[in-house]
C-alpha positions as CSV (number, residue, x, y, z in Angstrom):
1,M,46.7,-37.2,-7.6
2,K,45.1,-34.0,-6.4
3,K,42.0,-34.6,-4.3
4,V,39.0,-32.7,-5.5
5,T,36.8,-31.0,-2.8
6,T,33.6,-29.8,-4.2
7,M,31.6,-29.7,-1.1
8,P,32.9,-26.4,0.2
9,K,32.2,-24.6,-3.1
10,V,28.5,-26.1,-2.9
11,L,27.9,-25.0,0.7
12,A,29.4,-21.4,-0.4
13,A,26.9,-21.2,-3.5
14,A,24.0,-22.4,-1.2
15,T,24.8,-20.1,1.4
16,A,25.1,-17.2,-1.2
17,L,21.7,-17.9,-2.6
18,L,20.0,-18.4,0.9
19,L,21.3,-14.8,1.5
20,F,20.2,-13.4,-1.5
21,T,16.8,-14.7,-1.2
22,V,16.5,-13.8,2.6
23,A,18.0,-10.3,2.5
24,P,15.0,-8.7,0.7
25,A,12.7,-10.0,3.5
26,L,14.9,-8.5,6.1
27,A,14.8,-4.9,4.2
28,K,12.6,-2.3,6.0
29,P,9.0,-2.2,4.3
30,N,8.5,0.8,2.2
31,K,5.9,2.9,4.2
32,A,5.0,5.0,0.9
33,A,4.3,1.7,-1.1
34,L,2.4,-0.1,1.3
35,E,0.2,3.1,2.0
36,K,-0.6,3.4,-1.8
37,T,-1.5,-0.4,-2.0
38,Y,-3.8,-0.1,1.2
39,L,-5.6,2.9,-0.5
40,D,-5.7,0.8,-3.7
41,L,-7.1,-2.4,-2.1
42,N,-9.4,-0.3,-0.1
43,E,-11.0,1.2,-3.1
44,Q,-11.5,-2.4,-4.6
45,C,-12.9,-3.6,-1.3
46,R,-15.3,-1.0,-0.8
47,G,-16.3,-0.4,-4.1
48,G,-17.0,-4.3,-5.1
49,S,-19.8,-6.5,-4.5
50,G,-20.0,-8.2,-1.1
51,D,-20.1,-11.7,-2.7
52,D,-17.7,-11.1,-5.3
53,P,-14.3,-13.1,-4.5
54,D,-12.4,-10.4,-6.2
55,T,-13.7,-8.2,-3.7
56,I,-13.5,-10.7,-0.9
57,K,-9.6,-11.2,-1.8
58,A,-9.2,-7.3,-1.9
59,C,-10.6,-6.8,1.4
60,D,-8.3,-9.7,2.9
61,Q,-5.3,-8.1,1.2
62,R,-6.3,-4.8,2.4
63,E,-6.1,-6.4,5.9
64,A,-2.6,-7.7,5.6
65,V,-1.3,-4.5,4.4
66,A,-3.1,-2.6,7.4
67,A,-1.2,-5.4,9.8
68,Q,2.2,-4.4,8.0
69,L,1.4,-0.7,8.4
70,K,0.8,-1.1,12.1
71,Q,4.2,-2.6,12.7
72,L,5.2,0.5,11.1
73,H,3.2,2.6,13.8
74,T,0.6,3.8,10.7
75,C,-2.9,3.5,10.5
76,F,-5.9,4.6,8.0
77,A,-8.5,6.6,9.9
78,G,-11.4,8.7,8.2
79,D,-9.6,9.7,4.8
80,R,-6.0,9.5,5.8
81,F,-3.2,7.8,7.2
82,K,-1.8,8.7,11.0
83,R,0.5,7.7,13.4
84,C,-0.8,4.9,15.8
85,N,0.5,2.6,18.8
């Protein structure tokens, strides 16, 4: 009788699935897309009512995008993006 070992197949499938889900997170962020997202969120944040939950959410998300941009040495200053440390 042939012994069936499915554990290696299951392990290989689980490893492949993990790699496919982790790989996009390891990819370099798209700076142009982050800049556009920042500008859109900035417009919502600055144009909204201060006590509106949607405005607060937009401002919080804008700050999260700003942190990602800072990791790419990019900051928003005045009316444009510039290189920052």
